[in-house]
VEXKOL-455270 format. One record per residue (C-alpha): residue number from 1; x negated, y, z negated. Coordinates in pm, whole numbers, plus 50000, padded with zeros to 5 digits. Each point is the difference from the previous one (the first is absolute). Layout:
N
+-----+-------+-------+-------+
| num |    c1 |    c2 |    c3 |
+-----+-------+-------+-------+
| NUM |     X |     Y |     Z |
...
+-----+-------+-------+-------+
END
This chain:
178
+-----+-------+-------+-------+
| num |    c1 |    c2 |    c3 |
+-----+-------+-------+-------+
|   1 | 53447 | 50607 | 49705 |
|   2 | 49832 | 50254 | 49993 |
|   3 | 49708 | 50041 | 49698 |
|   4 | 49925 | 50304 | 49770 |
|   5 | 49648 | 50148 | 50100 |
|   6 | 49837 | 49871 | 49675 |
|   7 | 50185 | 49707 | 50028 |
|   8 | 49801 | 49910 | 50306 |
|   9 | 49622 | 50186 | 49876 |
|  10 | 50048 | 49755 | 49654 |
|  11 | 50103 | 49653 | 50293 |
|  12 | 49708 | 50072 | 50177 |
|  13 | 49768 | 50054 | 49726 |
|  14 | 50080 | 49615 | 49827 |
|  15 | 49962 | 49908 | 50290 |
|  16 | 49683 | 50069 | 50114 |
|  17 | 49900 | 49968 | 49638 |
|  18 | 50107 | 49635 | 49993 |
|  19 | 49874 | 49912 | 50337 |
|  20 | 49626 | 50146 | 49935 |
|  21 | 49955 | 49802 | 49645 |
|  22 | 50178 | 49695 | 50156 |
|  23 | 49790 | 49952 | 50325 |
|  24 | 49683 | 50143 | 50116 |
|  25 | 50143 | 50231 | 50247 |
|  26 | 49929 | 49766 | 50298 |
|  27 | 50187 | 49837 | 50265 |
|  28 | 50181 | 49839 | 49639 |
|  29 | 50148 | 50341 | 49919 |
|  30 | 50148 | 50062 | 50306 |
|  31 | 50252 | 49656 | 49939 |
|  32 | 50079 | 50190 | 49714 |
|  33 | 50021 | 50273 | 50023 |
|  34 | 50310 | 49931 | 50297 |
|  35 | 50163 | 49764 | 49717 |
|  36 | 49996 | 50316 | 49800 |
|  37 | 50053 | 50275 | 50248 |
|  38 | 50238 | 49879 | 50280 |
|  39 | 50358 | 50040 | 49931 |
|  40 | 49932 | 50179 | 49634 |
|  41 | 49813 | 50338 | 50175 |
|  42 | 49977 | 49983 | 50334 |
|  43 | 50113 | 49759 | 50285 |
|  44 | 49876 | 49673 | 50177 |
|  45 | 49881 | 50233 | 50349 |
|  46 | 49862 | 50246 | 49802 |
|  47 | 49780 | 49783 | 49761 |
|  48 | 49893 | 49834 | 50310 |
|  49 | 49915 | 50287 | 50180 |
|  50 | 49772 | 50107 | 49649 |
|  51 | 49845 | 49703 | 50093 |
|  52 | 49899 | 50081 | 50380 |
|  53 | 49922 | 50334 | 49935 |
|  54 | 49785 | 49937 | 49630 |
|  55 | 49737 | 49739 | 50243 |
|  56 | 49962 | 50248 | 50297 |
|  57 | 49851 | 50294 | 49762 |
|  58 | 49631 | 49933 | 49868 |
|  59 | 49964 | 49971 | 49645 |
|  60 | 50189 | 49744 | 49675 |
|  61 | 50292 | 49860 | 50180 |
|  62 | 50145 | 49921 | 49622 |
|  63 | 49982 | 50443 | 49963 |
|  64 | 50105 | 50055 | 50364 |
|  65 | 50314 | 49772 | 49889 |
|  66 | 50041 | 50178 | 49699 |
|  67 | 50015 | 50325 | 50167 |
|  68 | 50225 | 49890 | 50252 |
|  69 | 50247 | 49859 | 49788 |
|  70 | 49960 | 50241 | 49759 |
|  71 | 50034 | 50331 | 50215 |
|  72 | 50351 | 49771 | 50191 |
|  73 | 50195 | 49946 | 49658 |
|  74 | 49877 | 50390 | 49830 |
|  75 | 49839 | 50190 | 50291 |
|  76 | 49685 | 50179 | 49842 |
|  77 | 50055 | 49968 | 49605 |
|  78 | 50099 | 49618 | 50127 |
|  79 | 49605 | 49963 | 50096 |
|  80 | 49871 | 50168 | 49763 |
|  81 | 50202 | 49742 | 49729 |
|  82 | 49928 | 49738 | 50242 |
|  83 | 49611 | 50099 | 49980 |
|  84 | 50005 | 50054 | 49660 |
|  85 | 50069 | 49672 | 49887 |
|  86 | 49830 | 49734 | 50278 |
|  87 | 49652 | 50157 | 49914 |
|  88 | 50122 | 50026 | 49578 |
|  89 | 49965 | 49606 | 49959 |
|  90 | 49612 | 49959 | 50118 |
|  91 | 49872 | 50354 | 49897 |
|  92 | 50071 | 49845 | 49612 |
|  93 | 49905 | 49676 | 50065 |
|  94 | 49632 | 50157 | 50173 |
|  95 | 50019 | 50189 | 49693 |
|  96 | 50064 | 49761 | 49747 |
|  97 | 49717 | 49733 | 50204 |
|  98 | 49767 | 50294 | 49994 |
|  99 | 50001 | 50132 | 49576 |
| 100 | 50031 | 49574 | 49938 |
| 101 | 49675 | 49943 | 50216 |
| 102 | 49874 | 50387 | 49897 |
| 103 | 50006 | 49789 | 49624 |
| 104 | 49711 | 49777 | 50131 |
| 105 | 49781 | 50193 | 50220 |
| 106 | 49683 | 49978 | 49762 |
| 107 | 50050 | 49597 | 50020 |
| 108 | 49756 | 49808 | 50136 |
| 109 | 50218 | 49709 | 50135 |
| 110 | 50229 | 50300 | 50193 |
| 111 | 49665 | 50167 | 50182 |
| 112 | 49963 | 49562 | 50120 |
| 113 | 50347 | 49938 | 50086 |
| 114 | 49965 | 50452 | 50197 |
| 115 | 49679 | 49827 | 50218 |
| 116 | 50163 | 49675 | 50073 |
| 117 | 50303 | 50234 | 50158 |
| 118 | 49780 | 50126 | 50238 |
| 119 | 49882 | 49685 | 50196 |
| 120 | 50356 | 49876 | 49952 |
| 121 | 50147 | 50324 | 50259 |
| 122 | 49696 | 50021 | 50193 |
| 123 | 50081 | 49623 | 50122 |
| 124 | 50401 | 50047 | 49974 |
| 125 | 49912 | 50291 | 50267 |
| 126 | 49796 | 49821 | 50153 |
| 127 | 50270 | 49671 | 49974 |
| 128 | 50227 | 50233 | 50148 |
| 129 | 49782 | 50199 | 50278 |
| 130 | 49929 | 49657 | 50138 |
| 131 | 50330 | 49876 | 50073 |
| 132 | 50108 | 50330 | 50166 |
| 133 | 49706 | 49966 | 50199 |
| 134 | 50020 | 49686 | 50137 |
| 135 | 50442 | 49994 | 50049 |
| 136 | 50094 | 50051 | 50357 |
| 137 | 50133 | 50278 | 50022 |
| 138 | 49602 | 50121 | 49949 |
| 139 | 49857 | 49776 | 50207 |
| 140 | 50054 | 50345 | 50243 |
| 141 | 49819 | 50301 | 49721 |
| 142 | 49738 | 49700 | 49890 |
| 143 | 49712 | 50225 | 50133 |
| 144 | 50094 | 50317 | 49978 |
| 145 | 50069 | 49869 | 49588 |
| 146 | 49670 | 49881 | 50002 |
| 147 | 49861 | 50336 | 50109 |
| 148 | 50224 | 50128 | 49686 |
| 149 | 49812 | 49808 | 49754 |
| 150 | 49637 | 50036 | 50117 |
| 151 | 50015 | 50351 | 50007 |
| 152 | 50182 | 49923 | 49619 |
| 153 | 49779 | 49799 | 49894 |
| 154 | 49732 | 50235 | 50104 |
| 155 | 50171 | 50197 | 49819 |
| 156 | 50017 | 49873 | 49690 |
| 157 | 49586 | 49951 | 50014 |
| 158 | 49902 | 50275 | 50076 |
| 159 | 50263 | 50148 | 49723 |
| 160 | 50213 | 50238 | 50171 |
| 161 | 50268 | 50148 | 49717 |
| 162 | 50338 | 49812 | 50113 |
| 163 | 50159 | 50291 | 50102 |
| 164 | 49756 | 50081 | 50281 |
| 165 | 50067 | 49582 | 50108 |
| 166 | 50391 | 50031 | 49944 |
| 167 | 50029 | 50340 | 50254 |
| 168 | 49720 | 49852 | 50245 |
| 169 | 50152 | 49644 | 50023 |
| 170 | 50366 | 50155 | 50017 |
| 171 | 49845 | 50215 | 50348 |
| 172 | 49762 | 49720 | 50124 |
| 173 | 50418 | 49762 | 49974 |
| 174 | 50153 | 50333 | 50174 |
| 175 | 49652 | 49972 | 50293 |
| 176 | 50038 | 49634 | 50014 |
| 177 | 50377 | 49897 | 49965 |
| 178 | 50194 | 50220 | 50230 |
+-----+-------+-------+-------+
END
C-alpha cells in the first residue's frame, strides 16, 4: 500500500522523536529504530544498508542513520524531518537543564560542584586513554602515541591555544600514522 507523502513525513517525525526521547541515541536507538521502521517505511535490507552506511562515515551515527532512513523513506523533506525530530529532544533537554542551572549560578554549592567536575572528567579521560594505550591493537602505535602525548603535554604547559594544538596533532597524526 502506497502511503501519501505527508503520511510518510508525519510517520518519520513521530518515529525519530520517539526514538530520541526513549534512548540516548547510542546502540540502543538502532534496535528501537529497527522495530519502528522495518516493515512500516522501509524493508529490512534497506535498514541494514542504512546502518552499514552510517557506520562508514564520520560523525554521529544516530544522525547519519536518521538522514539515511529519512531520505530512503521521504527524500530530501524526509531527511530534514528526520534530522529535526532527532535533534529536538536533546536540544529541549539541554535548554531545560541550562535554564535550571542558571538559577543556581551564584550558589556556593554550584561552584563546588563545577570544581569537582573538572578532576572527575580529567580522570575519566586518563582512564579511557590508558585502556586504549594498553589494548592489543595499540601495541604497534605506542611510540607514536607517546610522541603525540608528550607534545600535547608540552603544548599544555606552554599554553598554546587549543585550535593550534588540534591542527598540529592532526598534521602530526597524518605524518606518523601513514
